[in-house]
C-alpha positions as CSV (number, residue, x, y, z in Angstrom):
1,X,-36.4,-125.0,97.0
2,X,-34.3,-123.4,99.4
3,X,-33.4,-119.7,98.4
4,X,-29.6,-120.5,98.1
5,X,-30.4,-123.1,95.4
6,X,-32.4,-120.8,93.4
7,X,-29.8,-118.4,93.3
8,X,-27.5,-121.1,92.4
9,X,-29.5,-122.3,89.4
10,X,-30.2,-118.7,88.0
11,X,-26.8,-118.0,88.0
12,X,-25.8,-118.1,84.2
13,X,-23.8,-121.4,83.1
14,X,-20.5,-120.7,80.9
15,X,-22.7,-121.0,78.0
16,X,-25.6,-118.6,79.4
17,X,-28.1,-121.9,79.7
18,X,-30.0,-120.9,83.1
19,X,-33.4,-122.3,84.5
20,X,-34.8,-119.1,83.8
21,X,-33.5,-119.0,80.4
22,X,-34.7,-122.5,79.7
23,X,-38.3,-121.7,81.0
24,X,-38.4,-118.7,78.5
25,X,-37.1,-120.6,75.7
26,X,-39.6,-123.4,76.2
27,X,-42.7,-121.2,76.5
28,X,-41.9,-119.1,73.5
29,X,-42.6,-121.8,70.8
30,X,-44.3,-125.0,69.6
31,X,-42.5,-128.0,69.3
32,X,-42.8,-130.9,66.9
33,X,-42.2,-134.0,69.0
34,X,-42.3,-137.7,68.1
35,X,-42.7,-140.2,71.1
36,X,-40.3,-142.9,70.1
37,X,-40.7,-144.8,73.3
38,X,-44.2,-146.0,72.2
39,X,-44.7,-148.8,69.8
40,X,-47.1,-146.4,67.4
41,X,-44.5,-143.5,67.6
42,X,-47.2,-140.7,68.2
43,X,-46.4,-137.4,66.8
44,X,-47.4,-134.2,68.8
45,X,-47.3,-130.2,68.3
46,X,-46.9,-129.2,71.9
47,X,-46.9,-125.9,73.8
48,X,-45.5,-125.7,77.1
49,X,-46.1,-124.0,80.5
50,X,-42.7,-122.9,81.8
51,X,-43.6,-123.4,85.5
52,X,-43.4,-127.4,85.0
53,X,-39.8,-127.1,84.1
54,X,-37.8,-128.2,87.3
55,X,-34.3,-128.3,88.6
56,X,-32.3,-130.0,86.5
57,X,-34.2,-128.8,83.4
58,X,-36.6,-131.9,83.8
59,X,-40.3,-131.3,82.5
60,X,-43.2,-133.2,84.2
61,X,-46.8,-132.1,83.6
62,X,-49.3,-131.4,80.8
63,X,-48.7,-129.8,77.5
64,X,-51.0,-128.7,75.0
65,X,-51.0,-130.6,71.5
66,X,-52.3,-128.5,68.9
67,X,-52.5,-131.4,66.5
68,X,-55.8,-133.1,68.8
69,X,-56.7,-130.1,70.8
70,X,-56.1,-131.8,74.2
71,X,-53.8,-131.5,77.3
72,X,-51.5,-134.4,77.5
73,X,-49.3,-135.6,80.2
74,X,-45.4,-135.6,79.0
75,X,-41.7,-135.9,80.4
76,X,-38.5,-135.0,79.0
77,X,-35.3,-133.0,79.8
78,X,-34.8,-129.5,78.2
79,X,-31.0,-129.3,76.8
80,X,-29.4,-126.2,75.6
81,X,-30.2,-124.3,73.0
82,X,-34.0,-125.7,73.3
83,X,-33.8,-129.3,72.5
84,X,-36.5,-132.0,74.1
85,X,-34.6,-135.2,74.9
86,X,-36.0,-138.4,76.4
87,X,-39.4,-137.5,75.6
88,X,-42.1,-139.6,76.9
89,X,-46.2,-139.1,76.4
90,X,-49.2,-140.8,77.5
91,X,-49.7,-144.8,76.5
92,X,-52.2,-145.5,74.0
93,X,-55.5,-147.3,74.7
94,X,-55.1,-150.7,72.8
95,X,-58.6,-152.2,73.8
96,X,-60.9,-153.2,71.4
97,X,-64.6,-153.3,71.9
98,X,-66.4,-156.6,72.2
99,X,-69.7,-157.4,70.5
100,X,-72.2,-155.8,70.6
101,X,-70.5,-153.0,69.0
102,X,-72.4,-149.5,69.1
103,X,-71.3,-147.2,66.4
104,X,-72.3,-143.7,64.2
105,X,-71.7,-143.0,61.0
106,X,-69.7,-140.2,60.8
107,X,-68.9,-137.5,58.0
108,X,-65.7,-135.2,57.8
109,X,-66.8,-133.9,54.4
110,X,-67.2,-130.5,56.1
111,X,-66.5,-127.5,55.1
112,X,-67.4,-128.8,51.4
113,X,-70.9,-130.2,52.3
114,X,-72.4,-127.1,53.6
115,X,-72.3,-125.9,50.0
116,X,-74.7,-127.2,47.5
117,X,-74.9,-124.3,44.7
118,X,-76.2,-121.9,44.9
119,X,-77.4,-123.1,48.8
120,X,-75.5,-122.3,51.7
121,X,-75.8,-123.9,54.5
122,X,-77.2,-127.0,52.8
123,X,-79.0,-128.1,56.0
124,X,-82.2,-127.4,57.7
125,X,-80.6,-127.3,61.0
126,X,-77.8,-125.4,62.8
127,X,-75.2,-127.5,64.5
128,X,-73.9,-126.0,68.1
129,X,-70.6,-126.1,66.6
130,X,-71.9,-123.7,63.7
131,X,-70.8,-124.3,60.3
132,X,-67.3,-126.1,61.3
133,X,-64.5,-127.6,59.3
134,X,-63.5,-131.4,59.8
135,X,-59.8,-130.3,59.5
136,X,-60.3,-128.0,63.0
137,X,-58.6,-130.0,65.8
138,X,-61.0,-128.2,68.0
139,X,-64.1,-129.8,66.1
140,X,-62.3,-133.3,66.0
141,X,-61.7,-133.1,69.7
142,X,-65.4,-131.8,70.5
143,X,-66.7,-134.9,68.5
144,X,-64.4,-137.2,70.0
145,X,-66.0,-136.2,73.3
146,X,-69.7,-136.3,72.3
147,X,-69.2,-140.0,70.7
148,X,-67.8,-141.3,74.3
149,X,-70.5,-139.2,75.9
150,X,-73.2,-141.1,74.0
151,X,-71.4,-144.5,75.0
152,X,-70.8,-145.2,71.5
153,X,-67.6,-147.7,71.0
154,X,-66.8,-146.4,67.5
155,X,-67.1,-144.0,64.6
156,X,-67.8,-145.3,60.8
157,X,-65.8,-142.7,58.8
158,X,-67.1,-141.8,55.4
159,X,-64.0,-142.6,53.1
160,X,-63.8,-141.2,49.3
161,X,-60.3,-142.9,48.7
162,X,-56.6,-142.1,49.1
163,X,-57.1,-139.1,46.4
164,X,-60.7,-138.5,46.5
165,X,-62.8,-135.6,47.1
166,X,-64.0,-134.2,49.7
167,X,-60.3,-135.0,50.9
168,X,-61.5,-137.3,53.8
169,X,-58.1,-139.4,53.8
170,X,-56.5,-136.1,54.4
171,X,-58.2,-136.1,57.8
172,X,-58.5,-139.4,59.0
173,X,-55.3,-139.4,60.9
174,X,-56.4,-136.6,63.1
175,X,-59.2,-138.6,64.3
176,X,-57.1,-141.8,65.2
177,X,-54.8,-139.4,66.9
178,X,-57.6,-137.9,69.1
179,X,-58.9,-141.1,69.9
180,X,-55.7,-142.7,70.9
181,X,-55.8,-142.8,74.7
182,X,-59.3,-143.3,74.7
183,X,-61.6,-146.5,73.9
184,X,-63.2,-145.1,71.2
185,X,-62.4,-146.9,67.7
186,X,-62.8,-145.7,64.2
187,X,-63.5,-147.7,61.0
188,X,-63.7,-146.4,57.5
189,X,-67.1,-146.3,55.5
190,X,-65.8,-147.2,51.9
191,X,-68.1,-145.0,49.7
192,X,-67.0,-145.7,46.1
193,X,-68.9,-149.1,45.7
194,X,-71.9,-146.7,46.2
195,X,-71.3,-144.8,43.4
196,X,-69.6,-147.4,40.8
197,X,-68.5,-150.8,40.4
198,X,-64.8,-150.4,41.6
199,X,-62.8,-153.4,40.1
200,X,-60.9,-156.3,42.0
201,X,-57.6,-154.6,41.5
202,X,-58.9,-151.4,42.9
203,X,-60.4,-152.6,45.9
204,X,-57.6,-154.5,46.7
205,X,-55.3,-151.9,46.4
206,X,-57.5,-149.7,48.7
207,X,-57.8,-152.4,51.0
208,X,-54.1,-152.6,51.2
209,X,-53.8,-149.1,51.5
210,X,-56.1,-149.0,54.6
211,X,-54.2,-151.6,56.1
212,X,-50.7,-150.2,55.7
213,X,-51.7,-146.4,56.5
214,X,-54.4,-146.8,59.6
215,X,-55.0,-150.5,60.7
216,X,-52.0,-150.6,62.7
217,X,-53.0,-147.4,64.5
218,X,-54.2,-148.2,68.2
219,X,-57.7,-146.4,67.5
220,X,-58.5,-148.3,64.6
221,X,-61.1,-150.7,64.7
222,X,-60.6,-154.4,64.6
223,X,-62.6,-157.4,65.2
224,X,-60.7,-160.5,66.3
225,X,-57.4,-158.9,65.3
226,X,-58.7,-157.7,61.6
227,X,-59.3,-154.3,60.6
228,X,-63.1,-153.5,59.9
229,X,-64.2,-151.8,56.6
230,X,-67.8,-150.9,56.0
231,X,-68.8,-150.6,52.5
232,X,-71.7,-148.7,51.0
233,X,-73.6,-149.8,48.0
234,X,-76.7,-148.8,45.6
235,X,-79.6,-150.4,44.1
236,X,-77.5,-152.3,41.2
237,X,-75.6,-154.4,43.4
238,X,-76.2,-158.0,43.8
239,X,-74.1,-161.1,44.5
240,X,-71.6,-160.4,41.9
241,X,-70.8,-157.2,44.4
242,X,-70.3,-159.6,47.4
243,X,-68.0,-162.0,45.2
244,X,-65.9,-159.2,43.8
245,X,-65.3,-158.0,47.6
246,X,-64.3,-161.7,48.6
247,X,-62.0,-162.1,45.6
248,X,-60.3,-158.7,46.6
249,X,-60.0,-159.2,50.1
250,X,-56.5,-160.5,50.2
251,X,-55.4,-158.0,53.1
252,X,-57.4,-159.9,55.8
253,X,-60.2,-157.0,56.6
254,X,-63.5,-157.7,58.4
255,X,-66.1,-156.3,55.8
256,X,-69.4,-155.4,56.3
257,X,-71.6,-155.1,53.1
258,X,-74.6,-153.1,52.7
259,X,-77.5,-155.0,52.3
260,X,-79.5,-155.6,48.9
261,X,-82.3,-158.0,48.0
262,X,-81.3,-161.4,48.2
263,X,-78.3,-160.7,50.2
264,X,-78.4,-163.8,52.3
265,X,-78.9,-166.0,49.3
266,X,-75.5,-165.0,47.6
267,X,-72.7,-167.9,47.6
268,X,-70.3,-165.4,48.8
269,X,-70.7,-163.8,52.3
270,X,-68.7,-160.9,53.8
271,X,-68.4,-160.7,57.9
272,X,-71.7,-158.9,58.3
273,X,-74.4,-157.0,56.8
274,X,-75.7,-153.5,57.4
275,X,-78.4,-151.2,55.9
276,X,-78.1,-147.5,55.4
277,X,-81.4,-145.4,55.2
278,X,-82.7,-143.2,57.4
279,X,-86.3,-143.3,55.7
280,X,-87.4,-145.5,58.7
281,X,-86.7,-145.1,62.5
282,X,-85.5,-148.9,62.8
283,X,-83.6,-151.4,60.5
284,X,-83.3,-155.1,61.7
285,X,-80.8,-157.3,60.1
286,X,-80.4,-159.8,62.9
287,X,-78.3,-161.0,63.9
288,X,-75.7,-159.0,62.0
289,X,-76.8,-155.5,62.8
290,X,-79.9,-153.2,63.9
291,X,-79.8,-149.6,62.5
292,X,-81.8,-146.4,64.2
293,X,-82.2,-142.9,62.9
294,X,-83.4,-139.7,64.6
295,X,-84.8,-138.6,61.5
296,X,-84.5,-137.8,57.7
297,X,-85.0,-134.2,56.5
298,X,-83.1,-133.1,53.5
299,X,-82.6,-129.7,52.8
300,X,-83.9,-129.9,49.1
301,X,-86.9,-131.8,49.8
302,X,-90.4,-130.6,51.0
303,X,-91.3,-132.5,53.8
304,X,-89.4,-135.1,56.0
305,X,-88.9,-138.6,54.7
306,X,-88.8,-139.4,58.6
307,X,-90.0,-136.7,61.0
308,X,-87.9,-135.9,64.3
309,X,-89.3,-137.0,67.5
310,X,-87.2,-137.6,70.5
311,X,-89.7,-139.6,72.5
312,X,-89.7,-142.1,69.6
313,X,-86.1,-141.9,69.5
314,X,-86.1,-143.2,72.8
315,X,-88.0,-146.0,72.3
316,X,-85.6,-146.9,68.8
317,X,-82.6,-146.9,71.3
318,X,-84.2,-149.5,73.8
319,X,-85.2,-151.6,70.9
320,X,-81.6,-151.5,69.6
321,X,-80.2,-152.3,72.9
322,X,-82.6,-155.1,73.2
323,X,-81.9,-156.6,69.6
324,X,-78.6,-157.8,71.0
325,X,-77.3,-157.3,67.5
326,X,-73.8,-157.5,66.9
327,X,-73.6,-154.3,65.2
328,X,-75.6,-151.5,66.6
329,X,-75.8,-148.5,64.2
330,X,-76.7,-145.0,64.5
331,X,-77.6,-143.1,61.4
332,X,-76.0,-140.7,61.8
333,X,-73.6,-138.8,64.1
334,X,-73.4,-135.4,61.6
335,X,-74.9,-136.1,58.0
336,X,-76.4,-132.4,58.0
337,X,-77.4,-132.1,54.4
338,X,-79.9,-134.9,54.9
339,X,-80.8,-134.1,58.3
340,X,-80.3,-137.3,60.0
341,X,-77.6,-136.1,62.4
342,X,-77.5,-136.7,66.3
343,X,-75.0,-134.3,67.0
344,X,-75.9,-131.3,69.0
345,X,-77.8,-128.5,66.9
346,X,-79.7,-125.1,67.9
347,X,-83.1,-127.0,67.8
348,X,-82.4,-129.8,70.0
349,X,-79.6,-128.2,72.5
350,X,-79.9,-129.2,76.2
351,X,-77.8,-128.3,79.1
352,X,-75.5,-131.1,78.9
353,X,-73.8,-129.3,75.6
354,X,-74.5,-132.8,73.7
355,X,-78.1,-132.4,72.6
356,X,-81.0,-134.2,73.2
357,X,-80.4,-137.2,70.8
358,X,-77.1,-138.0,72.9
359,X,-78.5,-137.4,75.8
360,X,-80.8,-140.1,75.4
361,X,-78.0,-142.8,74.0
362,X,-75.8,-141.2,77.1
363,X,-78.7,-142.6,79.6
364,X,-79.8,-145.8,77.7
365,X,-76.6,-147.4,76.3
366,X,-74.7,-149.5,78.9
């Protein structure tokens, strides 16, 4: 830009709106913006660098999104007295993984789960991110990056209902937003079935809520266009559980139930079955699923049910890949009270910053 042109731009307009003034206004606050040019209409809360505001008050460059703790490329025109028009952000990654899908069970119940009266922290291990909050955008970003580093295609998100406690529903949107431009996908893990017998009407309402609130988001996991819902279970489950879910599923969900004794003999069959227990290093429910666990060492128990062993973990990962199961599952990413986490901890930290267990996944998963 010539000196004469720059001088002309800096001369105050009749309304005092100069490029210099616009840059000052732009850098002075955070802007709530919705990208109406995108089908999913993503929301942002953005902070800008004034240096990227160019001639004609056009912005082209990165902005920091406080909702997802990420730098995002954006363009817009900045108009007096500080109005963003013609905003456009990055497009979503709309891909969905193909089988085999590799996923980790994930918990957003922190900080609540760090306490189990009168014990704090209720964990034998020390996460590298300290005793964090799952509502913190920087934590969500770090975990998104960690799952991608491990070559995992999805997270299975522990969900306690729209009005449940811990308030996992209030936090889920941020995980979908953080993964929006990445290939990582999220599915809900329906916890209430493991602690009671929700009625057909309750399940139907919950599936409708998940469909309407989340399934249309680019980062929600789908199989053949159907939104995926994993379902926890308990020792009292039987074929009546499968029948109840079959009757309730009028929303078209792809349902993965937790296995129980005689599950293959039930007249009503879900789309797939999984197991959830870290007491053994491997669980084989072929062809549906194959599950591995790094250990099981709960804070309140005298000895571990499954001692940690990174060498054994390496073999488990190799066995999981060789199984060719449709669902290849890690128990878990960050269940710290039970000590099943593969997230980085002080006890198994590595130079990568992601820890020994994720390093093995990074190396061995395609």
